[in-house]
N, C-alpha and C positions, 0 to 999 in steps of 0.2 A: 292540562291533562291531570287526572288524579294519580296518586301514588298507589301502587299495588300493595294491599295489606293481606295478611293471612285470612283465609275464609273462616268466619266464626262457626262454632258448632251448636250454639244455642242462641235464641233470640232474646231481646230484653226482658220478656216475661218468663223466660226459663224453658220455653219449648225447644225441643231438639230439632235441628235442621237435618234434612235427609243427607246421608253420606254421599249420594251420587251428585256430582258437580254439574249443575246447569247454569251457574251464575258467572263463572270467570271468563275473562277474555281468552284465556288459554283453551277452554272448552270450545269456544266458538271459532277458534283458529284451527281446530282439527278438521278432519274430513267428515263428510256426511256419513260415511260408513262407520267411522269411530263414534260419532254422536249417536248413531242408531243403536249401537251396543248398549249405551246408557239408557236410551229410551226403551229398548226392549226389556231391560231389567225392571224399569219402573212400571211399564204396562203390565207385566206379569205379576209383580209383587206389591207395588204401591202406585196405582194409576193416578191418584191425586196425592201429591206429596208437598211438604213444606220446605222452602229453600231460602237462603239468605239473599239480600238484595243483589241485583246484578251489578257487576263491576261497571261503574257508570262513567263514561267518558264525557258526559255532558253536565249533569246536575246531581251530584251526590246529596242525599238527604239523611242526616244522622238519625232522624226519627223513623225512618223506613224500616219496619220489622222484617220484611221479606215478601214472598209471594207463594201462592199455590200453583204448582205445575200440573197441568192437565194433559196427559199424554195418550189417553185412549180415545179412539174414534168416537165411540158412543157418548162419552162425557163431553168431548168437544162440541158435538152436535147439540147436546143438552144445554150447554152454556150459551151457544150461539142463538138458540131458539127461545131461550127463556130470558128475554130482554127486560122483563119486569124485575127480575132479581139481579141479573148481571148487566150492569150499566156501562155505557161507553163515554158518558159525559165527563168523566175525570181523566180521560186519555185512553188510547188504545195501543200505544207502543209499549214495548217491554221496559224501556228506560223511562225515567221521569222526564217530562218535558215541561218547561215553564207554562203555567196556565194561560198566560196571555197569548201564547203561540198556538194553543191547541186548535181552536176553531179557525184561526187565521191560516192554518196549514192543512187541517184535516176535515174541514167543512162538516157535513152531516155525519161523517164517519165517527166523529167525536161528539155526537149529540144523542139525546134521548127524546122520546115523545114528550110533549106534542110538537116541539120544534122540528125534530128529525122528520116526523111524518109529513109536515107541510113542505119543508124544503125539498125532501126527496120527491114529493109529488110534482113540484114545480120543475125540477130537473128532469124527471121522467117524462113530463109533457113535451120536453124538447127532443126526446128520442122517438120521434114519430116513425112510422114505417117508411115514409119518404126519405127521412134523414138516414135511416139504416141502409136503404138501397143505395143511396148516393155514396155513403161511406164504403160499402162493400165493393162498389165499382171502382172507386179510387184505390182501395187496398190491392185489388188484383193488378191494376196498372202499375202501382208503386212497386209491388213485389217483383214484377217482370223487369222493371228498370233496375232495381237494386241488384238482382242476381246477374243481370247483364253487366253491370258495373263491377261486380265482384269478379266475374270471369275476365273482364278486361284488365283488372288490376294485376292478375297473374297469380299462379300457384305460390304458396308460401306466405300470403298476407294474413293479417289478423282478422278472423271471422267476426269478432265482436264489433270492431270499429267499422268494418266494410259491409257488414250485412245485418247482424242481429239487432244492433241499436238503430239502424236506419229506418226500418219499417214503422216502428212505433212513433218515431219523430215525424215522419211524413204523414202518417195517419192522423196524429194529433193536429198537425198543421192544417190538414185538409178539413178536419172536423170543425175547428174553431176559427180558421182563417188567419193563422199566424203568418206574417210576412216572411218571405224567404230569408231576408236579412237577419231575422231574429231566431230562426229555427234551431240552430245549433246552440245558441246561447240559452234558449229555453231548456233544451235537453241537458246541457251542462248543469244548469241550476237544479233540475229535477234529480240528476245524479247526486248532487251535493246533499240533497235532503235525505238520502238513504245511505250515504257513504261517509258521513261525518265521524263515525266511530272507527274508520279504517286508517291506520297510521300511514300507510303508503299514500293513500289519497290525500290526507291532510298535509303531508310534507311539512310539518312543523307549525301549521296554522292553528289558530284557536277554533275548536269545533263549534262553539256557540256563535262566534262571529261568522263562520262559514254558513251555518244554518240560517241565521237572521238575514244576512246579506242576500242569500239566494232566494229566500222567501220574499224579501222586499222587491227584488227584481221581478219575480213572477207576478207579484201584485201590480207593479207598474205596467207590465205588459197587459194584464187582464183589464185594468181600469182604462187604459188607452183603447183597447179593443172594444170595451163596452160603450165608451163614449162615441166611438166611430159608428158602431152598429145601431145605436139609438138614432143617429142622424141619417145613416145610410144602411138600412138593413139589407142583408144579402141572403144567400141560400145556404148558410152555414149554421152549425150548431150554436155558435155564440150569438148570432142574431136571434135564434129561437129562444135561447136562455134569457136574453135581455127582455124579450117581449112576452115570454110565457107567463100565464096567469092562472092560478088555481085558488078558488074560493076568495077571489078578490085580492090575492096577494101576489106580488112580484118580488124577485130577488133584489136585495139592496146591493150597492156597489161592494160593500164588504163581503157579502155572501157570495157574490159572483167571483170576487178575487180569491176567496178561500176555496171555492169549488174548482177554480182553474188550477190552483196548486195541487189539489187532490187529483184532478184529471191528469196533470202533467206527470205525477209520480205513478199513480195506479195504471195509467194508460201506457206506461213505459215498461214496467218491470215484468209483468206476467208474460208478455209476448217476447220481450228481449231475452229473458233468462231461459224460458222454455225453448226458444229457438236454439240457443247455445247448448244447453244440456241435451236437447233432443238430437242435435247433429252429432254430438259425441256418442250418444247411445246408439244411433243408427250406424256409426262407424264401428263401435265395439260389438254390435250384434248384427252382423251382415244377413243372417237368416231372417230377422225381423224386417230389415230394409227390403229384402227380396219379396217377402210376403206383401208388404205395402205397395211396392211398385208394380206387382203383378196385376193389381186391380185398384189403382189409386182412388178413383172417384167413388168406388163402392166401399172402400175401407178407411179412408182418411177421417171420416166422422168419428168412428170408434177409436182410431189411432190417436187422434188429438187428445182424447181424454186420458189415455195412458201417458202421453208425453207430458201432460200437465201434472199427473200424479207423480211421475218419475222425477220431474224437476222440482216439484213443491216450491215454486219461486218465492212465495211469502211463507216464512217459517214460523212466525209468532205474531199473535195479537193478544191484548189483555182486556179484561173487564174489571169492574169493581163491584163487590157484592153489596146490594142495597139492604139486605136482611140476612140473618143467620140462615144457613142452608147446608144440607147434607148432600155431598156430591161424591160419588164413587166410594162411599164409606167414610169420607173425611168430613169433619165438622168445620165448615167455613163460617167465620164471624162477619157480621156487617162491617163494611169498610175495608175488608182485606182484598188484596189484589189477586186476580186469578189469570194466569197466563196459559193460553192455548198453544200447543206445539203441533202445528199442522203437519210438519214433516214426519213427526212420530205417528200421528193419526193415519197418514197415508201409507204407513208400513205395518198397520195393525193386522195381525194374522187372524183375528176374530172376524175381520171384514173382507180381507183380500187373501185369496189362495196363492201361496208362495209370493208374497209382495216383493221379495228380493229379485224376482224375475221381471225383466223388461218384456212385456207381452202386449203387443199392439192390438191383439184381438180380444183383450180382456173385456168381458161383458157379462154382467153389469160391472160398472166401475164407479162406485159412489165416492169418488175422491173428494177431498175438501180443499182443493186447490183454489177455489173461489170463496172459501169460507164454509161454515157448517150450516148455512141456511139462516132463516130468520130475517129480521128487518135489515140487517147489514149485508145481505148477500150482494155480491159484486154486480153493480148496475151495468158494467161494460163487458160482462162475460161473453156475450154473443160477438162483440167486436174483437175480443182477444181470439176467440175460436176462428173467426173469419180470417184474421191475420195469419194464424198458424196454418190453416188450410192453404192459403195462398202462397206463403213463403216456402213451405215444403214442396208444394207442387212445382214451383219454379226451380228450386234447388235440385230436386230429383230428376227434373226434365232437362234443364240446361247444363248441369254439371253432374251427370250420373255417377261419376267415379270420385266425387269429393270425399276426402278423408280428413277427419278432425284429429289434431294432435293433442298434447296434454294441456288442459286448461290451467290457468292461474286464477285462484279464487280471491274474492274480497272477504276479509274477515269481518264478521258481524253477526248479530242475532236476529236480524229482521228479514233481509232479502238474501236468498241463496244465489249470490251474484258471481258470475264469471267475469273476471277483469279482462283477460286476453285468452285467445285460443287460436293457434296457427292452423291453417287448412291447406291441403295440397291436393292436386289432381293432375 
């Protein structure tokens, strides 16, 4: 682990850093409400601001001058959609990640055209209407079973381990055909890839070793599945991935393994964290819960969008400027890092009326919970929405008096993660 040092006030070239702290571990260990006060100040006064390098638990770089923080909704959308200027190929995470691990863990998320275009097309070809229907049928069945199991476990259990984390694990397993014996090990490895900066999770382990070993395990699972599906194709997404072809191209083993890592992480966190944050919000705002349950089928579609906005499960992603560019009045130089703060954009008063209010009827709701659009918009957004519709349907039907207690959060600047949350009924 790195040693904490005082935050510098100027970069090596003599530019002043913004006085608002977005870089320290201490900032990311505060509450979302505390962080929002800093974001609100920046949105109002300096929507694109220059900051020192993030306190890096993984890979400090003495030559790193810092990053531009993009906090306003409109600017986040502009960065997301202008992928000619704002590139992903040098990494999309706030922290520096070893280059050899980028594509191996982030697949086309950390690519630029033309490679990004081709691989995304191949992956998209596997998400056929038939696959989607099969996935949605299994999601509903899994949600019913999970909430039944939660109810059987009894009042007072941890909601995260007994409910929120279960549906993404089972959905992923059904999508790609993961054997039951490997399901929880895959989920644990996916957890590690977003929790390596959390001291409690690490429990003294080296973060880079945790990251590498978890990624290697997921690659082994993916390569084993790919070999099996080539010989014995089935009716699952992995079989479709192995055999999908676009413009004469198929995914290589390395590309399949990298996509599996991305799928394991991305397919877990949006649903898992939104389920936990959403259950807490429904407990804290009983009038919203009553509004939803009064006509669930008619209202859950719009409600899901507010649940995602409220949770903002993915808090940050970054890009690297390919050329000089003026954004939000700031002059960004080629090669400089640009970090988008989605949790800030989802609280932007220029876009959302009273964003501090949890309002399930909010419509329109142009949240950026799945990114700001463009080439890297979340491919699995429809699957996440289907999972959220199904799990809240079962929760509000099977355990209508469920009450969430105080959550314990995972410290970090990537995922707005709930570690534990007791529930009673």
